[in-house]
VEXDREN-831405 format. One record per residue (C-alpha): residue number from 1; residue in three letters; x, y negated, z. Coordinates in Angstrom, 1 decimal. Each point is the difference from the previous one (the first is absolute). Example, Ala and Ser with C-alpha at 12.3 -4.5 7.8 and 13.67 -1.06 7.14 Angstrom:
2
- 1; ala; 12.3; 4.5; 7.8;
- 2; ser; 1.4; -3.4; -0.7;
This chain:
107
- 1; met; -17.4; -0.4; 10.9;
- 2; lys; 0.9; -0.7; -3.7;
- 3; lys; 3.5; -2.1; -0.4;
- 4; arg; -0.2; -3.5; -1.6;
- 5; arg; 1.8; -0.6; -3.0;
- 6; ser; 2.3; -2.6; 1.8;
- 7; glu; 0.7; 2.3; 2.5;
- 8; ile; 1.1; 3.0; -2.3;
- 9; trp; 2.0; -2.7; -1.7;
- 10; arg; 1.7; -1.4; 3.2;
- 11; asp; 0.4; 3.6; 1.5;
- 12; ala; 1.8; 1.1; -3.2;
- 13; met; 2.5; -3.2; -0.3;
- 14; lys; 0.7; 1.0; 3.5;
- 15; gln; 0.9; 3.7; -0.7;
- 16; val; 2.2; -0.6; -3.4;
- 17; thr; 1.7; -3.1; 1.9;
- 18; thr; 1.1; 2.4; 2.3;
- 19; val; 0.8; 3.0; -1.7;
- 20; thr; 2.1; -1.9; -2.8;
- 21; glu; 1.2; -2.5; 2.1;
- 22; val; -1.0; -3.0; -2.7;
- 23; thr; -1.7; -2.8; 1.4;
- 24; gln; -3.7; -1.1; -1.4;
- 25; lys; 2.1; -3.1; -1.2;
- 26; glu; 2.5; 2.0; -2.2;
- 27; ile; -3.1; 1.8; -1.1;
- 28; phe; -1.8; -2.7; -1.0;
- 29; ser; 2.8; -1.7; -1.6;
- 30; pro; 0.9; 0.5; -4.0;
- 31; ser; 3.6; 2.0; 1.1;
- 32; lys; 0.5; 2.9; -2.2;
- 33; lys; 2.4; 2.0; 2.6;
- 34; ala; -0.9; 3.4; 0.0;
- 35; asp; -0.6; 0.2; 3.7;
- 36; val; -2.6; -2.6; -0.6;
- 37; thr; -1.6; 1.1; -2.9;
- 38; gln; -0.1; 3.2; 1.4;
- 39; ala; -1.9; -1.4; 3.1;
- 40; arg; -2.2; -2.2; -2.3;
- 41; gly; -1.2; 3.1; -1.5;
- 42; leu; -0.6; 2.2; 2.8;
- 43; phe; -1.7; -2.6; 1.7;
- 44; phe; -2.2; -0.3; -3.2;
- 45; leu; -0.2; 4.0; -0.2;
- 46; thr; -1.1; -0.1; 3.8;
- 47; leu; -3.1; -2.2; -0.5;
- 48; thr; -1.2; 2.0; -3.4;
- 49; lys; 0.1; 3.2; 2.1;
- 50; gln; -1.6; -1.9; 3.0;
- 51; gly; -2.7; -0.9; -2.7;
- 52; leu; 0.3; -3.2; -0.4;
- 53; arg; -0.3; -0.9; -4.4;
- 54; pro; 2.9; -2.5; -1.7;
- 55; ala; -2.5; -2.4; 0.1;
- 56; thr; -0.7; 0.0; 3.7;
- 57; ile; 4.1; 0.0; 0.6;
- 58; met; 0.5; -2.7; -2.1;
- 59; arg; -3.0; -2.0; 2.0;
- 60; leu; 1.7; 0.8; 3.6;
- 61; cys; 3.4; -0.8; -1.2;
- 62; glu; -1.0; -3.9; -1.3;
- 63; ser; -1.9; 0.1; 3.6;
- 64; asn; 3.3; 0.9; 2.1;
- 65; gly; 2.0; -2.7; -2.5;
- 66; trp; 1.3; 2.2; -2.9;
- 67; asp; -1.5; -2.7; -2.8;
- 68; ser; 2.2; 1.5; -2.9;
- 69; ile; -1.2; 3.3; 0.2;
- 70; val; -2.0; 1.0; -3.2;
- 71; his; -2.1; 2.9; -0.6;
- 72; ser; 2.5; 1.9; -2.7;
- 73; thr; 2.4; -0.1; 2.6;
- 74; ile; -1.6; 1.6; 2.7;
- 75; thr; -1.1; 2.8; -2.7;
- 76; lys; 3.7; 0.1; -1.6;
- 77; his; 1.1; 1.1; 3.7;
- 78; ile; -2.3; 2.2; 0.6;
- 79; lys; 0.5; 2.5; -3.2;
- 80; arg; 3.7; -0.7; 0.6;
- 81; ser; -0.5; 1.3; 3.6;
- 82; glu; -1.8; 2.7; -1.0;
- 83; asn; 2.5; 1.3; -1.9;
- 84; lys; 2.6; -0.6; 2.6;
- 85; ala; -2.1; 2.3; 2.6;
- 86; met; 0.5; 2.7; -2.3;
- 87; glu; 3.7; -0.1; -0.2;
- 88; asp; 1.9; -2.2; 2.0;
- 89; asn; 0.7; 1.6; 3.3;
- 90; glu; 1.0; -3.3; 2.3;
- 91; phe; -3.7; -1.4; -1.7;
- 92; ile; -1.5; 3.3; 1.2;
- 93; glu; 1.1; -0.1; 3.1;
- 94; phe; -0.9; -3.7; 0.7;
- 95; leu; -3.4; 0.5; -1.1;
- 96; thr; -0.4; 3.0; 2.2;
- 97; glu; 1.0; -1.9; 2.8;
- 98; ile; -2.0; -3.2; -0.4;
- 99; glu; -3.3; 2.4; -0.6;
- 100; ala; 0.9; 1.9; 3.3;
- 101; asn; -0.4; -3.0; 1.4;
- 102; leu; -3.0; -1.4; -0.9;
- 103; glu; -3.1; 0.7; 1.6;
- 104; pro; -2.5; 1.6; -2.1;
- 105; ile; -2.6; -1.7; -1.7;
- 106; ser; -3.5; 0.7; 1.7;
- 107; glu; -2.6; 0.8; -2.7;
């Protein structure tokens, strides 16, 4: 059975908060601390890799209480994260661990 978008969002958030030890509240905050922005980027990149588009991610964020999020912020974090995923060892380790603990999406 195919996973619902809300399940993908919830599972990704759980894995990102577990692996990075950054809370959902911090991810939703306007904080620019390195660990928080890294967790935020991991979250958006994970959702993208799970097949969600930025507009869907924005809608799900809003429905989960993140009213200040905008489309351009999501796409900016995805692009930055894609670049980090090619060069930052800690980021790569976090992403690998997150992906390893997510249930595969059935087609």
